[in-house]
C-alpha positions in Angstrom: 26.1 36.3 -26.6 22.9 38.3 -27.1 22.7 39.8 -30.6 22.6 43.5 -31.3 19.6 42.9 -33.5 16.3 43.8 -31.8 12.8 43.5 -33.0 10.7 46.4 -31.8 7.2 45.7 -30.4 4.6 46.9 -32.8 1.1 48.0 -31.8 -1.8 46.4 -33.7 -3.5 48.8 -36.1 -6.8 49.9 -34.7 -8.4 49.5 -38.1 -7.5 45.8 -38.1 -9.2 45.2 -34.8 -12.2 47.3 -35.3 -14.7 44.6 -36.3 -14.2 42.6 -33.1 -17.2 42.7 -30.9 -16.9 43.3 -27.2 -17.8 40.3 -25.0 -21.1 40.5 -23.0 -22.1 38.0 -20.4 -25.7 37.3 -19.5 -26.0 35.2 -16.3 -29.1 33.4 -15.2 -30.1 30.8 -12.7 -31.1 28.2 -15.3 -30.2 24.6 -14.8 -31.3 23.3 -18.1 -30.1 24.2 -21.6 -33.5 24.5 -23.2 -34.2 27.6 -21.1 -32.0 29.7 -23.4 -32.4 27.7 -26.6 -34.6 30.4 -28.1 -32.0 33.1 -27.4 -29.4 31.0 -29.2 -31.7 30.8 -32.3 -32.0 34.6 -32.5 -28.4 35.3 -33.2 -26.1 33.4 -35.5 -23.2 35.0 -33.7 -24.2 33.7 -30.3 -22.0 31.1 -28.5 -23.1 29.8 -25.2 -21.2 28.5 -22.2 -23.2 26.3 -19.8 -22.2 25.2 -16.3 -24.2 23.6 -13.6 -27.0 26.0 -12.5 -25.5 28.9 -14.5 -25.7 30.0 -18.1 -23.5 32.6 -19.8 -24.4 34.0 -23.2 -21.3 35.2 -25.1 -21.7 37.5 -28.1 -18.7 37.4 -30.4 -20.2 38.9 -33.5 -19.2 37.1 -36.7 -15.8 36.0 -35.4 -17.3 32.6 -34.4 -15.6 29.9 -36.3 -12.1 30.4 -35.0 -13.5 31.2 -31.6 -15.4 27.9 -31.4 -12.4 25.8 -32.2 -10.3 27.5 -29.7 -13.0 27.2 -27.1 -13.0 23.4 -27.5 -9.2 23.4 -27.5 -9.3 25.4 -24.3 -11.6 23.1 -22.4 -9.7 20.1 -23.8 -6.6 21.5 -22.4 -8.3 21.3 -19.0 -8.6 17.5 -19.6 -12.4 17.8 -20.0 -12.4 15.5 -23.0 -9.5 13.2 -22.1 -9.5 9.5 -21.8 -9.5 9.5 -18.0 -11.7 12.5 -17.4 -14.5 10.3 -16.1 -17.0 10.6 -18.9 -20.3 9.0 -18.2 -22.7 8.2 -21.0 -26.2 9.2 -20.0 -28.0 9.4 -23.4 -26.8 8.6 -26.9 -25.7 12.1 -27.5 -25.1 13.4 -23.9 -22.0 13.3 -21.7 -21.5 14.6 -18.2 -18.1 15.4 -16.8 -16.7 15.0 -13.4 -17.5 17.9 -11.1 -14.0 19.3 -11.1 -13.9 19.6 -14.9 -15.1 22.4 -17.1 -16.8 22.2 -20.5 -17.8 24.6 -23.2 -21.1 24.1 -25.0 -22.0 25.9 -28.3 -25.2 26.8 -29.9 -24.1 26.1 -33.5 -21.6 23.4 -33.8 -19.1 23.7 -36.7 -16.2 21.8 -35.2 -15.7 18.0 -34.9 -14.1 17.0 -31.6 -13.3 13.4 -30.7 -14.0 12.2 -27.2 -13.3 8.9 -25.5 -16.3 7.0 -24.3 -15.6 3.6 -23.0 -12.3 3.5 -24.9 -14.0 4.1 -28.3 -13.8 7.4 -30.1 -17.1 9.3 -30.7 -17.9 12.6 -32.1 -19.8 15.3 -30.2 -23.1 15.9 -32.0 -23.0 18.5 -34.8 -26.5 19.8 -34.8 -27.5 23.3 -36.0 -29.0 24.3 -32.7 -28.2 23.6 -29.1 -30.3 20.9 -27.5 -30.3 19.0 -24.3 -28.2 16.2 -25.9 -25.3 18.6 -26.2 -25.3 19.8 -22.6 -22.1 19.4 -20.6 -22.6 20.0 -16.9 -19.7 20.9 -14.7 -19.0 22.7 -11.4 -19.6 26.4 -11.6 -16.4 27.0 -9.5 -14.5 26.6 -12.8 -16.6 29.1 -14.6 -14.1 32.0 -14.1 -11.8 30.2 -16.5 -14.3 30.6 -19.2 -14.6 34.2 -18.5 -10.8 34.6 -18.7 -10.8 32.6 -22.0 -13.5 34.7 -23.6 -11.7 37.8 -22.5 -8.7 36.6 -24.4 -10.8 35.9 -27.4 -12.1 39.4 -27.4 -8.5 40.7 -27.3 -7.6 38.5 -30.3 -5.3 36.3 -28.3 -6.8 33.0 -29.4 -7.0 32.8 -33.2 -6.6 29.8 -35.5 -4.2 29.6 -38.4 -5.7 31.3 -41.4 -8.5 32.9 -39.4 -6.8 35.7 -37.5 -6.3 39.1 -38.9 -2.5 38.5 -38.9 -3.0 34.8 -39.9 -0.3 32.3 -40.2 0.1 30.8 -36.8 -1.9 29.9 -33.8 -1.2 31.6 -30.5 1.6 30.2 -28.4 -0.4 30.1 -25.2 -3.1 27.6 -26.3 -2.9 24.1 -24.9 -3.4 22.3 -28.2 0.0 22.7 -29.7 0.9 22.8 -33.3 4.4 21.2 -33.3 4.6 19.0 -36.4 0.8 19.0 -36.4 0.8 17.3 -33.0 -2.3 17.3 -30.9 -1.3 16.4 -27.3 -4.8 15.4 -26.4 -5.2 12.8 -29.2 -4.3 9.2 -28.6 -1.5 8.0 -30.8 -0.1 4.5 -31.7 3.4 5.7 -30.6 2.2 5.7 -27.0 -0.1 2.7 -27.2 -3.3 4.6 -28.0 -2.6 7.0 -25.2 -2.5 10.7 -25.7 0.8 12.6 -25.0 -1.0 14.5 -22.3 -2.0 11.3 -20.5 1.4 9.8 -21.0 3.2 12.8 -19.5 0.8 12.8 -16.5 0.7 9.1 -15.8 4.1 7.7 -16.9 6.7 10.3 -17.5 9.4 9.9 -14.8 7.0 7.7 -12.9 6.8 4.2 -14.4 7.8 2.1 -17.4 5.6 1.6 -20.4 5.7 -1.2 -23.0 4.0 -0.3 -26.3 3.5 -3.1 -28.9 3.8 -1.8 -32.5 4.4 1.8 -31.5 5.9 2.2 -35.0 4.2 -0.6 -36.9 6.7 -2.9 -38.5 9.7 -0.9 -37.3 11.4 2.2 -38.8 13.6 2.3 -41.9 16.4 4.5 -40.4 19.7 3.0 -41.5 20.9 -0.2 -43.1 23.7 -2.0 -41.3 26.2 -0.9 -43.9 25.1 2.8 -43.6 25.3 2.7 -39.8 28.8 1.1 -39.9 29.8 3.9 -42.3 28.5 6.6 -40.0 30.4 5.0 -37.1 33.6 5.5 -39.1 33.2 9.2 -39.8 35.0 12.0 -38.0 32.7 14.2 -35.9 30.3 11.3 -35.2 30.2 10.0 -31.7 30.4 6.2 -31.8 31.4 3.2 -29.6 32.3 -0.4 -30.1 31.5 -2.8 -27.3 32.6 -6.5 -27.3 31.9 -9.1 -24.7 34.0 -12.3 -25.1 35.8 -14.8 -23.0 38.3 -12.2 -21.9 35.6 -9.8 -20.6 34.3 -6.5 -21.8 36.1 -4.1 -24.1 35.2 -0.6 -25.2 36.5 1.4 -28.2 35.5 5.0 -29.0 35.1 6.2 -32.6 35.7 6.9 -35.3 35.7 3.2 -36.0 36.7 2.1 -39.5 34.9 -0.8 -41.0 38.0 -3.0 -40.8 38.1 -2.6 -37.0 34.6 -4.1 -36.6 34.3 -7.8 -35.8 32.6 -10.1 -38.3 28.8 -9.8 -38.3 28.4 -13.4 -37.4 30.6 -13.1 -34.4 28.3 -13.1 -31.3 28.1 -10.6 -28.4 29.3 -7.4 -29.9 27.5 -4.1 -30.6 28.2 -0.7 -32.2 26.5 2.4 -31.0 26.2 5.7 -32.9 25.0 8.9 -31.1 23.2 11.8 -32.7 22.0 9.9 -35.8 19.2 12.5 -36.0 21.8 15.1 -36.9 22.9 13.2 -40.0 19.9 11.2 -41.2 16.6 12.9 -42.0 14.5 9.8 -41.3 16.0 9.7 -37.8 15.3 13.4 -37.3 11.7 12.8 -38.4 11.3 10.0 -35.9 12.8 12.1 -33.1 10.4 14.9 -33.9 7.5 12.6 -32.9 8.6 12.9 -29.3 8.3 16.7 -29.3 5.4 16.5 -26.8 8.4 16.8 -24.4 10.0 20.3 -24.5 12.9 20.7 -26.9 15.0 21.8 -24.0 14.8 18.2 -22.7 15.0 16.3 -25.9 18.6 15.2 -26.6 19.2 12.9 -29.5 18.5 9.6 -31.2 21.1 6.8 -30.9 21.1 3.6 -32.9 22.8 0.5 -31.7 23.4 -2.6 -33.9 24.1 -5.8 -32.2 25.1 -9.3 -33.3 23.4 -12.3 -31.6 23.8 -12.0 -27.9 25.1 -8.4 -28.1 24.4 -5.7 -25.6 26.0 -3.3 -23.1 25.2 -5.2 -20.0 22.8 -4.4 -17.2 23.0 -0.7 -16.3 20.9 2.3 -15.2 20.5 5.6 -16.9 20.0 9.0 -15.2 17.6 10.2 -17.9 14.4 9.1 -19.5 14.7 6.9 -22.6 12.5 5.3 -25.2 13.9 2.1 -26.7 12.4 1.4 -30.1 13.1 -1.9 -31.8 14.0 -1.0 -35.4 15.0 -4.4 -36.8 15.4 -7.9 -35.4 14.5 -8.8 -31.9 15.9 -7.9 -28.5 15.0 -9.3 -25.1 14.7 -6.7 -22.3 14.8 -7.3 -18.6 14.1 -4.4 -16.3 13.8 -3.8 -12.5 14.0 -1.1 -9.9 17.6 -0.3 -8.8 18.2 -2.0 -5.5 22.0 -2.2 -5.5 24.1 0.3 -7.4 27.3 -1.7 -7.0 29.2 -1.9 -10.3 31.3 -4.7 -11.8 34.9 -3.8 -11.0 37.6 -3.6 -13.6 35.5 -3.1 -16.7 35.3 0.1 -18.9 31.5 0.1 -18.6 29.1 0.9 -15.8 27.7 -2.6 -15.5 25.6 -3.5 -12.4 27.0 -6.3 -10.4 23.8 -7.4 -8.7 21.0 -6.7 -11.3 17.6 -8.1 -10.2 15.1 -8.1 -13.0 11.4 -7.9 -12.2 9.9 -8.0 -15.7 11.0 -9.4 -19.1 9.8 -8.8 -22.7 10.9 -9.8 -26.2 10.6 -6.8 -28.5 9.8 -7.2 -32.1 10.3 -4.6 -34.9 8.1 -1.6 -34.0 7.8 -2.4 -30.3 8.9 0.2 -27.9 9.8 0.4 -24.2 9.8 3.6 -22.1 11.9 3.7 -19.0 12.1 6.6 -16.4 15.4 7.5 -14.8 16.7 5.0 -12.3 15.3 1.9 -13.8 17.9 -0.8 -14.3 17.7 -2.6 -17.6 19.5 -5.1 -19.8 18.8 -5.7 -23.5 20.3 -8.7 -25.3 19.9 -9.3 -29.1 18.3 -12.5 -30.2 19.9 -12.7 -33.6 21.1 -9.6 -35.4 19.1 -6.6 -34.4 19.0 -2.8 -34.4 17.5 -0.6 -31.7 16.9 3.2 -31.6 17.2 5.0 -28.3 15.5 8.4 -27.9 17.3 10.1 -25.0 16.6 13.2 -23.0 18.8 15.8 -21.3 18.9 15.8 -17.5 21.5 18.4 -16.5 22.8 18.2 -12.9 21.7 21.2 -10.9 25.2 22.4 -9.9 26.6 21.9 -13.4 23.7 23.8 -14.9 24.1 26.6 -12.4 27.8 27.0 -13.1 27.4 27.0 -16.9 24.6 29.6 -16.7 26.5 31.8 -14.3 29.6 31.6 -16.5 27.6 32.7 -19.5 26.1 35.6 -17.5 29.6 36.7 -16.5 30.9 36.4 -20.1 28.0 38.5 -21.4 28.2 41.2 -18.7 29.2 44.5 -20.2 31.7 46.8 -18.6 29.8 49.9 -17.3 30.8 53.2 -18.9 31.6 54.6 -15.4 32.0 52.0 -12.7 31.4 52.7 -9.0 34.6 52.7 -7.0 34.8 51.3 -3.4 34.9 54.0 -0.8 35.6 53.7 3.0 35.5 57.2 4.5 34.6 55.7 7.8 37.5 53.2 7.9 39.4 53.6 11.2 43.0 52.9 11.8 43.5 49.1 12.2 45.9 47.0 14.2 45.0 44.0 12.0 46.2 45.1 8.5 45.8 41.5 7.2 42.1 41.3 7.9 39.8 41.9 4.9 37.4 44.8 5.7 33.8 43.8 6.2 32.7 46.8 4.1 34.8 45.6 1.1 33.2 42.2 1.4 29.7 43.7 1.5 30.6 45.9 -1.5 31.6 42.8 -3.5 28.6 40.9 -2.4 26.3 43.7 -3.6 28.1 43.6 -7.0 27.7 39.8 -7.3 24.0 40.0 -6.3 23.4 42.6 -9.0 24.8 40.3 -11.6 23.0 37.2 -10.4 19.7 38.9 -10.0 19.6 40.3 -13.5 16.6 38.2 -14.8 17.1 39.2 -18.4 20.8 38.1 -18.3 19.7 34.8 -16.7 17.1 34.2 -19.4 19.6 34.9 -22.2 22.3 32.7 -20.6 19.8 29.9 -20.1 18.4 30.0 -23.7 21.8 30.3 -25.2 23.1 27.3 -23.3 20.1 25.1 -24.1 20.4 25.9 -27.9 24.1 25.6 -28.1 24.9 23.0 -30.8 27.0 20.1 -29.8 30.8 20.4 -30.4 30.9 18.3 -33.6 28.0 20.0 -35.3 28.7 22.2 -38.3 26.6 23.9 -40.9 27.0 24.4 -44.7 26.7 28.1 -45.8 24.1 28.9 -48.4 22.6 31.7 -50.4 20.0 34.0 -49.0 16.3 33.1 -48.9 14.7 33.5 -52.3 11.8 36.0 -52.6 8.5 34.3 -52.1 9.9 31.1 -50.5 9.1 29.5 -47.2 11.8 28.4 -44.8 12.6 25.3 -42.7 15.1 24.9 -39.9 18.0 22.6 -40.6 17.7 19.4 -38.6 20.9 20.4 -36.7 19.5 23.7 -35.6 18.2 24.2 -32.0 15.7 27.0 -31.6 13.6 27.9 -28.5 12.0 30.9 -27.0 10.7 32.5 -23.8 8.3 35.4 -23.1 10.8 38.0 -24.3 13.5 36.3 -26.4 14.1 34.0 -29.2 17.2 31.7 -29.1 18.9 29.9 -31.9 22.1 27.9 -31.9 23.6 29.7 -28.9 22.5 33.2 -29.8 19.7 35.3 -28.2 17.4 38.0 -29.6 14.9 40.3 -28.0 11.7 39.9 -29.9 8.2 41.4 -29.7 4.9 41.8 -31.6 4.2 40.0 -34.8 7.9 39.1 -35.3 8.0 37.3 -32.0 4.8 35.4 -32.7 6.1 34.2 -36.1 9.5 33.3 -34.8 7.9 31.2 -32.1 5.9 29.5 -34.8 9.3 28.8 -36.5 10.6 27.3 -33.3 7.5 25.2 -32.7 6.7 24.1 -36.2 10.4 24.3 -37.5 9.1 26.0 -40.6 7.4 29.0 -41.9 5.2 29.0 -45.1 5.8 31.8 -47.6 2.8 33.8 -46.3 4.3 33.8 -42.8 7.7 34.9 -44.1 6.0 37.7 -45.9 4.6 39.0 -42.6 8.0 39.5 -41.0 9.4 43.0 -40.5 12.4 44.1 -42.5 14.7 43.6 -39.6 13.4 40.1 -38.9 13.5 39.1 -42.6 17.2 40.3 -42.7 17.9 38.1 -39.7 16.2 35.1 -41.3 18.3 35.7 -44.4 21.4 35.6 -42.2 20.3 32.3 -40.7 19.7 30.8 -44.1 23.1 32.0 -45.3 24.7 30.4 -42.3 23.0 27.1 -43.1 20.8 27.2 -39.9 17.7 27.2 -42.1 16.9 26.2 -45.7 14.4 27.5 -48.3 11.4 25.3 -49.0 
């Protein structure tokens, strides 16, 4: 249900924006950078954009440091400096991009930016003046993007943390995101020295990926005893699967310790869902996968298995990362060719599984599988595996749930419109529903369904609704001068007009919206950011802390 609290959009004070310099473009037919090198020397506030056969001089006054970093972030967001962008080394300090890419070049470099050259990280030169070695040539058909970018700079859209007039958070539109300090363009061990941007473009929902030592040595999430204890708790979703001479058996939790087989008994496994809701280390691991939108990220499950334990060959309808935490597990995978299930068992086990590839995963190794890939993992000795799963709601189910929320939230009008039929003639078919009445109802339904704000609110509330067994501990209000961090069980998202948290929606605008989006992305606000909130937004934040949705830090 949409909250009655509303943050009003506040206009920026003119005095706070007065020192920003208007953007001026100077175009020329130059094809070489040295032609305008002298002009760059003349003005310390000059930043230059160069494209093939065109040069644009951009004067941004003394607001250059933050602008430069955002300029490089912007072109990086266009994959200009990404591993597969087709960089070709011409000289020691020169790089030329593919023609369909776009690059920014600056006269005075104050920003270190890593690029991939032949698989090895290099730094773009950091010379005080622009020279030929820093030229990045690209097709001029992309130059309009630079114009749009600089336009946004002049309006104060792109500012870096600590550098903006209303500092405290980067803008939500920039491609280099700030979630947990994550840079989606930087290669990471988690994805096998691949950047999140590359992974999402080349593998996500397309093909499997095996990463050796994604988390070097494995992750210390839970001991066996701790996991067994979690499986026995009320409000924790768990399952016990045993495969013996009599076949497969399944038991749902809570599962007391005495109900578990002996650890040296082969071919059994216990699975615990939503460990990230209960264990901070699991929540921290799950957060490393936030290069996928939170709306898709589901939970982290841990399975412990004795020797030979597993759940049988099966197929999932969602993406999954399988991280080996302890011990070893052998995985066999293959495309689903036959969906026939083994009859008479409580699990969805494929009857005719045909593996195509096979790997033995050691602690720290990880396997990504898109939806629809059949797989079978069998423990070799005692082992523990973490599964990072994602939400994939069926279209009809999602539609019904969103529509139901829209209906529940619809307010009764103060004065409703009554059906009228002044032109209704006498009828010899009294049992027939009048066509006019049907059209009247259809119009009313269309008005409800076509309410875009109601749709946005229903969608956001649904996606942030906590799971049924989630509960929060009430606390005191946020202390003066403190920062705030979202509780690991809290789900918070936003769109262009709203902020959503734990099934509630709020209309937000201005600085409050910007800061609350920072809270959703970073899952925390530092004291300086909290201090920038309006009184209404601060009261709302206090209410969230008191409800246990967020905690002081």
